[in-house]
C-alpha positions in Angstrom: 22.0 -48.8 -38.4 25.7 -47.4 -39.8 28.2 -49.9 -40.1 30.2 -48.2 -37.1 27.3 -48.8 -34.9 27.1 -52.4 -36.1 31.0 -52.8 -35.3 29.9 -51.5 -32.0 27.1 -54.0 -31.0 29.8 -56.8 -31.8 32.1 -55.4 -30.2 29.9 -55.7 -26.8 28.7 -58.9 -27.9 31.4 -61.0 -28.8 34.0 -60.7 -25.7 31.8 -62.7 -23.3 30.7 -65.2 -25.8 34.7 -65.8 -26.4 35.0 -65.7 -22.1 32.1 -68.5 -21.6 34.1 -70.7 -24.9 37.3 -69.9 -22.8 36.2 -70.6 -19.5 34.2 -74.0 -20.5 35.9 -75.5 -22.7 39.4 -75.1 -21.2 41.1 -74.0 -23.9 43.1 -70.0 -24.2 41.4 -67.1 -25.3 43.1 -67.0 -29.1 41.6 -70.8 -29.6 38.6 -69.4 -28.7 38.6 -66.9 -30.5 39.7 -68.5 -33.4 37.1 -71.1 -33.2 34.2 -68.8 -32.7 35.5 -66.3 -35.8 35.4 -69.5 -37.8 32.0 -70.5 -37.1 28.6 -70.4 -39.1 27.3 -68.7 -36.1 29.7 -66.1 -36.3 29.4 -65.7 -40.3 26.0 -65.1 -39.6 26.4 -62.7 -36.2 28.5 -60.5 -38.6 25.9 -60.0 -41.0 23.5 -57.3 -40.1 20.6 -58.3 -41.7 20.4 -61.7 -40.1 19.5 -60.0 -37.0 21.4 -62.4 -34.7 22.9 -59.6 -32.7 19.2 -59.1 -31.2 20.4 -62.2 -29.1 22.2 -61.6 -25.8 25.8 -63.5 -25.5 24.1 -66.1 -23.4 21.7 -67.1 -26.2 24.1 -66.7 -28.7 26.8 -69.2 -26.8 24.3 -71.5 -26.6 23.7 -71.4 -30.2 27.3 -71.7 -30.8 27.2 -75.1 -28.6 24.5 -76.4 -30.6 26.6 -75.5 -33.7 29.6 -77.4 -32.2 27.7 -80.5 -31.0 25.0 -81.1 -33.6 26.4 -79.0 -37.0 23.8 -76.3 -36.9 21.4 -74.3 -34.2 18.0 -72.8 -34.6 16.8 -69.5 -33.8 15.3 -69.2 -30.3 11.5 -68.5 -30.1 10.7 -65.1 -29.3 8.8 -64.5 -26.3 
């Protein structure tokens, strides 16, 4: 996958995650974006080799919530 294709995938995955954070945390969009981009999850998601982009926005949001609550997250088991 080239860099443009990967950027396009991130552009599809990230907005629904930000929307969930905004809705469920009662914070504004700018704050949600800032918090998500500072997370370990986003750092790993933005590395194509992590393969986190294979997961959907809801799974990634759950992983983000786990990181917030516990300081870490686990990769979900694949079916």
